[in-house]
N, C-alpha and C positions, 0 to 999 in steps of 0.2 A: 504493500500500500504506500510505503514511503517513496518508492521509486515512481509510482504513479502520480503521487502528489507533487513531487519535484518536477516531473515532466509537464504537468498541467500548469504549474506556476511559472516555470521558466520558458516553456515552449521551444526548447532548443532541440536540435537533432540528436545531440549526444545523450540527453536525458531520455528522449524517445527510444533510441536504440538500446539504452541500458534497461529500460522498462520492458521492452519486447524480449530481450535476452533472458531476463529474470523470469518472465512469464513462461517462456519456452522451457526453461529448466524446471520450473514448478510443475507444469503440465507433464513433462517427461517423468518427473519423480512420482507424480500421482499415478500415471499409467503403469510405471514399473511396479509400484506397490500393489496395484490392482492385479497385475499379471501374476505376481508372487502369491497373492491371496487366492486367486482362482486356481493356480497350479497346485497349491497345497490342498485346496478343497477337493479338486477332481482326483488327485493322486491318492488321497487318503480316504476317499469315499468307498463304500462297499460295492456300489454299483456305479461304474464309470459312465454308463449311458445316461442314467437319471441325473447324475451330477452335472454332466455336460449340458443337458437340456435345461436344467435349473439355472446355470450360468447364462445361457443364451436368453432365456425368458427374462432374467433380471436385466440383461443388457438392453432388451427391447421394451422393457417396462410392462411385461405381461405376467409376471409372477403373481400367484394368488395362493391364499391359504384355504384349502378345501374344507378344513374343519369349521370355518366360520360360515360356510354355505350349507352345512348339513342340517336337514330338517327332521332328523330322527335321533333317538337316544340309543345308548348301548343296549338297554333292555329291549327296545323295539327291534333292533337289528338281530339280537339273539333269538327272539321269538320268530322273526321272519325266516331265519335260517332253518329252524326246526319245522315250522309250519309249511314252508315251501316243499320240504321233503315228505312230510306226513301226508300232504294232500295228494301225492301221486303214488305212494307206496301201494303195491298190490298185495293183498293178503294171500298167504300160502295155505292152500287147502290140502286135504288128504289126497285128493285126485292129483294135484300138482306134485306132491311128494312121491306118489307112485309113478307118475310120468317121468320125473327126474331120475328116479331109481332105474327105470327102464332105459332112459337115455344114457345114463352113466354106465350101464352094463355093457355098452359098446366099447368101453375103455377097459384094457386089461386090469384085472383086480390084483392089487399088490399084496402078496401073501406075507411078506416080511412086515413086522410091526416096528414102528419107530419108537426109539427110546432116547431120552436125554442122556448125554454123556457129561461126566464131571467137568465143571468149569473152574479153571485155575486163574489166578491174577493176571497171567500173561494174556489170556483170552479177553479179559475185561479191558486191559490196556490197548490191545489190538482193536477192539470194538470202538474205544474212545478215539483212537488215532484215525479211524476211518471216517469220522464225522468231520464236516466242514468247520473251519475255525471261525464260526459266526459269533457276533456279539449280541445277537437278538436274544432277549431273555424270555424264559418261560413264565408260567404263572407264579413260580416261586422266586423269580428274579435271578435265575441261574442261566448262564449261557454256555454254548459249546466251548468258547474260548477259555472261560474260567475252568471248566471241567478238564480240558486237556492239560491245563497247567498243574492241576492237583491230582490227576488220576493215579500217579505213582504211589501216592500216600494212601488213597482210599480203595485201591484195587482189591486188596485182600478182603476187607469186610463186604464189599460189593459182590465179590465172587461167592462168599459164604451165603449171602442173602439170596442170590440167584439160585444156588444149589438147593437151598431150603424151599424156595418157591417151586422149583421143579419137582422136588420130592412130595410136596403137599398138593401140587396141581392148582396153585393159586397165583394170580397176578395181583399185586398190591393195589388197593383202591386209590391211594394217594398219587399213583402214577397214571391214573385214568382221567385226570382233569386237564382239559386243553384250554389254552389261551387263544382267543380268536380276534383277529384284527381285520376290519373291513378295508379292502383295497379297491380304489376306483378303477373301473374298466374303461368305459366310454359312454357317451350320451350326456344327459342332464345330470349334473352333480347332485341335484336335490332328490333324485329318484333312488329309492332304496334298492330297486332291482338292478341298478347299474354298478353294484359293489360286489366284489368276490370275497368270501370269507377265507382268510388264510389262517390255518390252524397251527399252533405251536404246541406240541405235546411236551410234557416234562422231559428235561434233558436226561435224567436217570432212566426214564422209560426207554429212550433211544438206545442206551447201553444194553438194557435188558432185551429189547427187541432185536438188536443186531446179533447178539449171542444166539438167540432163538433162530433167527433167520439163517445164520451160517450153518447150524446143525441140520435144520430142516431142509435147506437147499442141497446139502451134501447127500442126504437120504434120497431126495427126489431125483437127483442126478444119477446116483448109483442104481436106482430102480427104473430109470428112463421114463419118468412120469410125464414130464412136460413135452408137448409137441414141438417139433422143430419150427413150426409155423408161428410160434410165440416169440416176437421180437422185442417186447417191452419188459424192462426190469430183469433181463437175463444177461449174464456175462458173455461177451463176445457177440452180442446182438445189438442192433441199433435201428433207428428209423431209416437210415440210408440203406442198410442191408435189406430192409423190407422193400424199399422202392427198387433196389437192384433186382430183386426176385420178380417183382411185378413187371418191370420193363423188359427183363430177359424173356419172360413168357410172352409178352406182346411182340417182341422182336421175332420170336420163334413162330408166332402166328403169321406175321408178315412174310417170313421166309417160305412158309408152306401154304400161302394164299388162304389163310383161315381168318375167321372173325374172332376177336377177343372181347370178352364181356367182363366189365369191372363194376361191382356193386359196392358202394360205400355207404354203410349204415351209420346211423346216429342214435345213441342211447341217451335218454334223459336222466341226468344225475345217476350215472351208472354205479359209481362207488357208494353212493348213499342208499342204493336200492338192494344191496346185497342182503339176502336172507340168511340169518344165522343158522336156521334149521337145515337149509339146503347145503350151506357151506360145511357144516359139521358132518353131514351125510357124505359129502365128497371127500373130506379129509379122512374119514374112516375108510372109504373105498381105496384111498391111496396109501393106507397103512398107519395113519395117525389115530390111535385108539386108546381107550382106557384113560389112565391118569394123564397121559400126554395130551389127549383131546380136552380134558377138563380145564387145562390151563388156557386153552384158546377160548373156551366158553367164558372163563373168568375174565380174560383179556377184553372181550368184546362187550360183555354185559356191564350194566351199572356205570356206564361212561357219562361224564358230565363236561360242560364247557361254560366259560365266561367270556364275554366280549369286552375288550378294552378299547374305549373310544373317547377322545377328547379328555384324556387324563382321568377318566372315571371307569368303574367296573360295573358290569351288569350283574344280575343275580345268577346263581348257578342254575343250570337247566339240564335235564336228563336227555341223553341221546340213545334212542332205542332201536336204531337200525343202521345198516351200512358199516363199512370198514373205516376206521379213523384216518382222515386225510391229514397229511403232514407227518405221518408216522412212517416207520421203516417196514413194519409187518403188513400195513394196509394194502399197498400195491401188490405185495407178494401173495396175500390171501385172495386178492381179486383175480390174479391170473390163474390161481388154482380153481376158482369158481368158474372161469370161462374156458378152461382148458379142454373140456370134452366136446365143445362145439365142432371141433375138427372132425369128429367121428359121426356127426349127426346131420351134416349139411353136405349135399353132393356137389361140392366145388372145392377149390383150393382157398382156404381161409388165410387171410393175412391179419395176424393179431398183434396189436400194439396197445397194451393197456385196454382202454375202453373203445379204441378205434378198431372196428371189425369190418373187414372187407372180404369180398368173395370174387375170385378170378377163375375164368374158364375160357378155353379155346374151342371153337366149333366150326364145322365145315360149311354151314349155310345159315342164313338168318332165321329160317323156320326152326331149325334145331336149337339155335341160340335162344329164341323167344320161348320155346317150350321149356328149356332148362332154366331160363330166368324165372318163370313162374314156379317151377319146382323148387328152386333154391330159395326164393322168397318165402314160399309156404313152409319149407323146412326151418328156415331161420326164424320166422315169426313164431312158429311152434316152439322152438327151443327157447327163444327169449321170453315168451309168455309163460312157459312152464317153470323157468328159472327166475321169475318175478322181475325181469327187466322190462323196461318200457321202450319200445322201438318208436322213434319219431319218424313217421313215414314222410312227413313234409320235408325233412332235411336229408332223407335217404336219397342218394343219387345213383343213376345207372348210365354208363357210357360204353358205347360200342367202338372198338378200335379196329380200323381197317384202312388200307391205302386206297381203297375205293370209297366213293361217296356213299354214305348211309344216313338213315334218318335217326338223329339223336335229339333228345330233349334238351340236353346241355351241351354247350360248346367245349367245356372242360370240367373236370372234377378236381377238388382239392383233397389230397391224401398225404398226411404227415408233413405238411409244409410244401409239398410239390403240387403244381398245377399241371395236370395231364390233359392234353388235347387229343382228339381221336386219331390224329396221324403222328403223334409224338413229335411235333415241330417245336414244342416248348415256347411258343409265342406268348401264351398267357402267363407262363411261369416267369419268363424274362421281363414281361411288362410289369408284373408285381414287384420283382426285384428292383427294377428301375425306379419305381415309385418310392420304394424304401430308400434307395441310394440318393435320390433327389432331395429327400428330407435331410439326409446326413450331410450332403453338400451345403444345404442351408445352414446347418449347425457349424460346419467348418468355416464357412464364410463369416459367420458371426464371431467365432472363437479366435480367428487368426489375429484379431486386434487386441485380444485381452488375455492370451495365454502364451507361454513359451513354445518354441518349435518342438521340444521333446514331448510336452504334454499333448500338443496337437497330433503328433505321430501316434501316441497312445490312444487318443480318441479315434483316430482313423482306423486302427486295428480293432478297437472295441466295437465301433458302430458300422464301419464300411466294409472292412476286409472279411468280417465274419459271414456276411451275405455271399461273398465270392467263394467261400470255402465249403458251404453246405451242399454236398452232393454234386460238386462241380463236374466230376468226370461223367456224370450221367447226362447232363444237359449242356455242358460247355462247348460241344461241337456245333451247336446250332448257329446258323448264319446270323440270327438276330442277336447273338451274344456280342457282336461288335458295338451295340448300343451301351452295353455295360462297360466295355473297354473305353469308350468315349467318356463316360462319366468318371471312370477311374482316373483318366488323364486330366480331366477337369478338376478333380479333387486334389491332385498333386500340384497343379498350377496355383490353386488357391492357397494351399499350405506353404508354398514357396514364394507367394506373392508375384507370380510371373503373369505375363500377358496371355490372352486366350490362344494365341498362335505359337507360343513358345514350344520348342521341340522337347519332348518329355523323357527321352531315353536317359539323358544325364540325371534327371530327377529321380528316376527309378533306382539308379545306382546309388545316388546320394542318400536317399531315404531307406535303402536296402529293402525295397518292396518289389515283389514279383509282379510282372505284368499279368493281365488276365489270361492271355494265351499260355504264359509260363505256369500259372496256377493250374490250368487244365492239363498241361503236359506233365507237370509234377504229380498231380493226383492220379492220372492214368498209369504212370510209371510205378508209383507206389502200389496201386491196385494189382498190377501184374506181378511185381516182386513179392508181395504177400502171398500170392497163389501160384508161385513158380512151379511147385510140384504138380499142379494140375495141368500144365502145358506139356506138349511134346515138342522135341526138337526135330529138325529136318532129317537128321541122321537116323532117327527112329522110324521115319516114314519110308525112306529109300536108302539104298546102299551106294549111291553115286558119291564119289569123292569130290564134292563141290566146295567152293570157297566159303560158302555160308552154311555149311552143314550143321554148325553149332547154334545157328539162330533158331528162334521159336517158330514152330510150324503155324501157318495161317490157314484156318479152315476155309473151305469154299463157301462163299456168300453170294446169294443171288441178288438181294436188294441193296440199293445205294444207302437206304436208311440204316441198315445194319452195318454196312461197310464203314460208315462214319461213326458208328457207336464206339463206346469207350473200350470195349474188349479188343476189337479189331485195331483201333488206333493205339491202344496200349501195347500190343504186340509189335506194331510198326515202330513205335518210339523205343521200345526195349531193344529191338534188333539193331537200332541205330547206335546204341551204346557199345563201348568196347567190351570184348568177351570177359574181361575181369569183373565186370559188374555183376555177373551171375553168382560169383563165389563169395562176395563180401556179406557181412551181416546186415540185417535190416537197418540198424542204427547208422552204420557207416554209409549205407546206400542213400538213406534220406539226407544225411548231412552233406555228402558229396554232391548229389543232384541239386539240392537246394542252393548250395554255395555257388555252383556253376550257373544256375538260372538267375540267381541274384546278381551276378556280375555280367550276365549276358541277357539283357531284357529283350527277348524276341517279341516281335509285333504280330507274328502269325505262326501257324504250324509249319507252313512251307519253309519259312525262314529257318526254323529249327532243323528240319529234315535236310536242308541244303548245307547246314553248318558242318564243318569238319570236327568230329569229336575224338579223333585219334589221340589227341593230347590230354584227354580227360582221364585222370588217374583215380582208381578206386582202391 
């Protein structure tokens, strides 16, 4: 202010320049402080995405406190959660019990009886270490973070307690009280229906459940209980693996000039509708009997919850149905419940938690339509008898064919993938572009108020994650060039370059793979992981050719399949030096990633034309 006053009084050029210089320094210091504060906030946040959006909204003056706009109390939300489930629950009749017993009989009966094994302190410590280091507190004010810090001291008494509960067949009541937090989804913030209840079970319950799950899972694996079509909550399975299976079958239909049919069902509040009586019947069928079954009965019954909202608690309320969400055992018990659908529906089921789909290939449309009605009838019968509620309005059916066919939907969404009837991936890429455009908006706002290192972290958290999800399945599409354009735009924003600046140096500087490199990398890793499943050319013929050590490429009729990830993956792998076949998976990933990071290819052809002889594995 003194410099400003001197300038106004003297009206000299020297005073004016002095004032402007001091003002620039002041503004620079303010901006630097803001950048440091934003950097600290984003880097220390549990959720980088939410933190980044909050900074952006603060910058544009749109931040708001949802709690001030709520029109309901903690008790009202608690009652809503319970009533919304109770209103749709189907009662289990004696007829349903008999029908389910008949349906379950199609699944092999497990003669072996499950028994709990002795739990030692090491098992408890291992269970605690498997939990995420979250600072979210349960109803008793304890977090995973605190538990992991003290688990070494309390492991012995916890192990004794767990063994005692196993012996008595009882799950402690104090571990059956959940803390529920309403989380806004979308729509009007004042509508109670637009909030999702997030349940936090007691931390010590998670230890208990993890120990139970490990033993139960080992028994189920040894007795081959779970169907290989179950991709949710199973080790070595994933949503991407499920989509790989679906697309492979559709590609096979394309190759043999068949029609492929995909039915994507939708269940209303599936986890909340699990019938305890039916679940116990199936557990007994799979070998969980007697005292071991009693503890599951104790675990599911007499459960309670309280809602925490606006620094106040609701009353305790009883939960009389469904498996507990937010728990470790809940999802595991659900896949046990739905496991036998595979044996009762005449199609290939694709199971991922409560997402149930049915796939089949047929020679003509008449056969397809006949089987569609048969599949739907069988599925509806199974869902009805098992007390699940099929939402027919949200259930979708799509016919895949390279020929034109009559479809009600242009595409269907399955596990985050948008599948169109010719597998052109146009709708899928369109949805990704919409998400990436929002991220570009965030980057454009953040570039002025955070450091370059934080900006790079935000890019990987918000932008790059969309590029990595199942890239090898859809990355060959011609429309993927739209994603590559958005990626280059993001890098220009981060580096504050003009719209026409050449981006290859930026990819090297930021150590970011181009989208074509991401696709190449994911295809190479896919082949390397399954190398034992491929034949080499020397196994096919005895000719002493130069490339007899390369992987054999199957004869493919359609261009759609030729451009698929398996065919491209073999092509990319054969391009690598022979030494690549022998190295470990870790070394392979490290070497390929480093090479692609230093060589930002803009197309597949550019990679195939590049001389890789100097690439050392």
